[in-house]
Phi, psi and omega in degrees: 000139185265119177294160001274149178202154172245161178235133179246129171249096184277005181249173176203155181298334178249115178307326180298338184266000181273125176292148185295142182301325181295333177284320172300319181296322177299316180296316180300321175300319178287328178287336180291346176288348176276121184310120172075001181282123174265158179235123176254133179257117179236158177159184186295149182294327183284357181243022181302333180298336181289315180294321182291327176294321180291313179303314182298321182285325180276316183041073175216141186292343178268007173254111182242124184273109175256007182302123180085355181261354180240145172269181186302312183299318180292324178296321174299321175298316178302313179298315182299327182264004184277156173286323173197166183236140173239131182206169168274180176291101186204179180301334183303323174306312185288323180292314174298321177297317183295329179265008179056041177261136172305136185220139173245120182250125173265120188229163180282354177092008179296327185248029183309130177082353182285327183253000000 
């Protein structure tokens, strides 16, 4: 993957923790105003429809859906090379933190102030 890029993980193990795809799409549209920034969508294969919904809404060649296309090690490589990460409350938050990548975690507020 060619930098600069950010990575969005729109899925979570618990569907109740998933931010609506239309909101992720809105953020992606705003991020595309940054010159040359690509946006990669990553996540579990059984949630591929989330990435497809975001891509359909944004319709831009710099938004690339990798959901279900990467294994765990490859996902860590994507995170490690990113400019920043946007995710739901999931393991991705902890992985990005461990790799010292800037991360924005969208949460329902149960753990406010904990991280």
